[in-house]
N, C-alpha and C positions, 0 to 999 in steps of 0.2 A: 380349658373348656369355658366357652362364653355362654353365660346364663342371662336371660331376661326374666325378671321377677315381677309378678303382678299380684298385688294384694292391697287391702285398704285398712281394716280395723286392727286393734291391738292384738287379736288372736294371731295375725300373720307375722308380727314382728320377730318372734323367735325363729321362725322359718327363714326370714330374710337374713338374720344373723348366721344361721347355719349354712345357707347358700353362699354367703360372702366368705365364710371360713373355708369352704371346700372348693370354690371356683371363682372366676372373675365375673362379677355381676356388672354387666355393661350398661344396664338401664333398669329402672324401676317404673312400672306402670301402676297408677293408683287413681282412685276416683277424684274428680275435680274438688277443690276446696268448697266446703259447704258452710252456710251460716250456722253459728252455734253460740251458746252462752247468752247472757242477758243482753249484751249489746248486739247480738246477731251478726257479729263480724265474721268474715270468711276465715275458716279454720282448716289448716292442713290435716290430712289423715295421720294416724300414728305411723303408718308405713312411710309416708312422705317425710315425716320428721326424722325417722331413723335413716332414711336414704340420704337426706341432706346432711345429716351429721357425719355420715360416712363418705360424703363427696361423690355419691352416685347420681348420675343424671336422672331426672324425673320427668316422665311424660304423663299427661292427664287428659287424654281424649274423652269426649262424651260417649263415643262408641267406636266400633271398628268397621263401620259400614263404608266409609269413604276409601277410595283408592289411595289417597294421600296417607291415611293412617296405616294402611297395610304396607305401603312402600317404606314408611318410616321404620316399621318393625323389620322389614326385609333388609334394610340398609344396616341394621345392627349385626347381621350375620350370626344369629344365635344358634348355638348347638342344641339348646334346650330352653323351654319356657316353663317356669314354675309358677303355678297359680294357687293362691291361698286366700279364700274369701274376698275375691276381687270385687264382685258385685256387678260384673258385666258378662253377658253371654258371648262367647267367642265363636264366630262362624267357622265352618270347616276350612275356608280359605286362609284363616289365621292359624288354625291348628296345624296346617300343613307346612307352615313356613320354617319352623326350627328343624334342624337336622334330625333330632330325636323326638320331635313332636312336643306335646305339652303334658306336663305332670300336674296333678291336682292333689293337694293335701286336704282330706275331708274328715270332719270330726264325728264319724260314726262307724259302725261295723256294717258296711254295705253288704247287701242291698237295703238293710234297714236304715231308715231315716235319710233318704236322699232329700236334697233341697236346702232351704235357707236357714232353718233353726234346729239342727239335729241335736244339739246339746240340751236345750230346754225341752224339746219334745220327748227325749229319752227319759228325763226325770219325771215329766208330767205323766207319762204312761206307766211309771213305776218300774222301768227297766232296772235290772241290777248290774248290768255290764254295758260298757261302752268301749270306745277305742278310736283309733285313727287308721285310715286307709290311704295309701298312696296309689293313685289311679292314673292310668293312661287316658287322657281326655279324648272323648269323641263327641259327636254332635249332640247326643241326647243329654238330658239333665242327670248328671252323676251316674251314668250308665256304663262307663268304660271299665275295662278289665283292671283288676287290682294287682299291683306289682309287689307291694309290701304292706303289712298290717301289724298292728300291735294293740292288744286289748287290755282293759283294766276294769276292776270292780268299781261300781258306783256306791259310795258310802250311804248308809241308811239315812243320815242327816245332811248329806252333801247338797249344797245349793248349786244353782246354775252357774253362778260366778266362780265357785270353787272348782267345779268340773271343767269349766272353760279354761281356767288357768292351767290345770293339770294336762288337759288334752293339747293345749297350745305348746307346752314343752315336749310332750310326747310326740306331737307332729314334727317338731324340729328334729328330734332324734331319729325318727323314721326317715325323714328327708335326708339327713346327714348320712345315714347308713346307705341309702340308695345312691346318693351322689358318689360316695366312696366306691361302691361297686361299679358304677358307670365309668369312673375315672380309671379303674383297674380293668376296663373292657370286659367286665363280667355281665352277661346279659341277664336282665331281670325277667323271668318268665311271666307272661300275663295270665291271670286267672279270671276267666269270664265270671261275672256275677251270676248267682243262681236266679232262676226265674221265679222261685218261690220266696216269700218273705219280704217282698218289696213294700216299703211304707214311705210316705212323703212327709217331710217336716216343713209344713207351711209356715210362712213368715208370721211372727207374733204380732197380734193386734192388741192395742192397749185395752180394748173392751174385754178381752179374755181374762184380764186380771181381776174382774169383779166376781167375788165368790158368791155362790148360790148355796145358802145354808141347807137347802133341801137335798143336796147331793151327799154321798157318803163322806165321812170324815177322812178316810184314806185318800180319796180323790182330791179333797181340798188341801190336805197336807202336802201332797205331791205338787199341786199348783203353787203353793207358797214357796216351796223349795225351788221349783223350776223358774219362777218369775222373780227371784232374788239374784242380782240386784236390779233387774229391769224386766218388766215395767212395775214390779212390786204388787203383790196381791192386795186388794182392798175390799172392804165390806161395810155394811151398816151394822152397828152394834149399839143397842139401846138408843136408837135415834140419831147416832153420830157416825159420820163416815171416818173410818180409820184405815190405815195401811198396815199390813201384817208382814213383818220381816222374818219372823220365826214362829213355827207352830208344829205340833205333833198330833197324830191321831190317837184317840183313846178308845179302846174297845169297851164300850159301856152301853148297856141296854137302858133306855129311858122312855118315858111317855111324853116328854116335853115337846113343845112346838119348835121346829127348826128356827135357829136364831136366838133362842132363849138362853140366858145365862144360867148355867147349872150351879157353878160355884166360882169364887174368885179368891185367890190367896197368893202366898209366896211362890207357889209352883206355877202360877199363871192363871189365865181366865178360861174356863171350860165352857164351850158353846155347843148347844145341842145341834146335831146335824140330822140329815135324813136317816143315816145309820151311824151310830157311835157319836163321839164328841170330838171337837177340835180344841186342843189346849193351846191358847195363844201365849207365847213366851216373850216375844218382842213385838212392839207395836209403835205406831206413830200417829199422833192426833194431828188434826189440821193445824198448820202453822207451827208445829213443834218438830222435834227430832225423834229419831228412833230410840226407845228406851225399853227396859225390861217391863213386862206387864205388871209385875208386882210393884214397881216404882210408880207406875201410873195410878195405882190405887191409893197412893198416899195423898193425892190431890182430891179434886172433886169428881174424878172420873168414876162413873157408875155409882154416884152418891145415892141414887134411889135403890141400889141393890146391896146395901150393906148387910142385909140379913143373909145374903148368900156367901159372904166371905168366910173362908176357912182359915 
């Protein structure tokens, strides 16, 4: 079975390994190298690095609009194309090239959270369950029928990064199971997605990471979890901009203005919100590194609020 794999970020790497273990990956498509790091040098994607290490040919077209790019794919004579967080929209003329079409591994329980950032949006919305769907691709954005799926609970304190890593491995397992069935000539029945319950996971904008203390504490705690490790929630606290890496919502009635420090001690720093309070457990001051909130109090942080320390 000849497979062409298309993916770009770290999330797709376990799926590439699963595909290579189950079939012959004849080529890998990934996004062109992009500037990164302090030197802004061109950096290959995680999928490209994995492919090069395995000796798999790598192709990096800007898009699939040209006849040349489509002919290059056709020349590979793929039985199947597996797409995982590739970052390019594939036209129908490309989806029709492989014998069995194109499969997509998507990190949500479709039709909830179609789109670019399903992991972060699920946590931000307070979802308690997520999962992975293997979908037969069609022209619409994540609208194709589901072939296989697996779900999992979202931990109460689980961050976007932690759920990302778990779903990455879960996606690889779902893909491996499906490839095993395909090799055994067992047809995977397509299950059309329900028309109800469709939501879209729009791409994360860094501006969304700025916390508004007038919002409920539960909303802000979900944002802190969702945006860890990127772009990391940030807020103004006592006139200083900080980044918040860990926090929990406290169900507490108060009459304090949003953004006021209610108390600060070894358990963290409690900030008044529109409803309840947000207990900051891990923070990062400008120019510093992420540390426990209690450790930050040992210096001059919140020096004017010593009367509130517990």
